[in-house]
C-alpha positions in Angstrom: 0.1 -0.1 0.0 2.3 2.8 -1.4 1.0 6.4 -1.4 2.5 8.6 -3.9 3.9 11.9 -2.5 3.6 14.9 -4.8 5.5 17.9 -4.2 7.7 20.3 -6.3 11.5 19.4 -5.9 13.3 22.4 -4.1 16.6 23.6 -4.8 18.0 20.7 -3.5 16.2 18.7 -6.1 14.7 16.3 -3.4 12.3 13.7 -5.0 10.2 11.5 -3.0 8.6 8.8 -5.0 6.5 7.0 -2.6 5.8 6.1 1.1 4.9 2.7 2.1 3.0 2.9 5.0 3.2 -0.6 6.3 2.5 -1.1 10.3 1.5 2.6 10.8 -1.2 3.8 12.8 -2.8 6.8 10.9 -6.3 8.0 10.3 -7.0 6.6 7.0 -4.5 3.4 7.6 -5.9 2.6 11.1 -9.6 1.9 9.2 -7.7 -0.2 6.7 -5.3 -1.8 9.3 -8.2 -2.5 11.5 -10.1 -4.2 8.6 -7.1 -6.2 7.7 -6.9 -7.2 11.3 -10.6 -8.2 11.4 -10.4 -10.3 8.2 -7.3 -12.2 9.6 -9.1 -12.5 13.1 -12.0 -14.0 11.3 -9.9 -16.6 9.4 -7.5 -17.3 12.5 -10.2 -17.6 14.9 -8.7 -14.9 17.0 -9.7 -11.4 18.1 -8.7 -8.2 16.1 -6.6 -6.8 19.1 -4.7 -10.3 19.0 -3.8 -9.7 15.5 -2.6 -6.4 15.9 -0.7 -7.5 19.1 1.1 -10.3 16.9 1.9 -7.6 14.2 3.3 -5.2 16.7 5.3 -8.2 18.4 6.7 -9.1 15.0 8.7 -5.6 15.1 12.0 -5.4 17.1 10.5 -2.4 18.8 7.3 -4.4 19.8 4.9 -1.9 18.8 3.2 -0.4 15.5 4.4 2.9 14.3 2.5 6.2 14.5 2.4 9.1 11.8 4.9 11.3 13.7 7.7 8.9 13.3 7.5 8.9 9.4 6.9 12.6 9.4 10.3 13.1 11.2 12.1 11.1 8.6 10.6 13.1 5.8 11.2 16.3 7.6 15.0 15.1 8.0 15.2 14.2 4.3 13.9 17.4 3.1 16.2 19.4 5.6 19.7 20.7 5.0 20.7 18.1 7.2 20.2 15.5 4.6 21.8 17.3 1.8 24.4 14.7 1.1 22.0 11.9 1.2 21.4 10.8 -2.5 19.5 7.7 -4.0 18.9 6.1 -0.8 15.8 3.8 0.5 15.2 5.0 4.1 13.5 2.2 6.1 11.4 3.5 9.1 9.7 0.3 10.0 10.6 -0.4 13.4 13.6 -3.1 12.4 11.0 -5.4 10.7 12.8 -5.5 7.6 15.8 -7.8 8.1 17.7 -7.6 4.8 18.7 -10.3 2.3 
């Protein structure tokens, strides 16, 4: 579930192609995450809360993300402090991606 980010590149020519929300609790995403949890709960014979707890336990930080954490990464990338960062994939996923 990737959401394109449309913004005009600034002087530093920053281009953000998309943001994959993953396990982030935000107003629109929470409804979709809750729906996914309900579907999985019905299939597994568990409660939605048990499914959300299981998803949170899969991350090394043992919780779901929040929008401020994603916004902080975006703000850093758009700042002068990240002016030397080019062509990178920045993961703000609570450590769930373990690499190849």
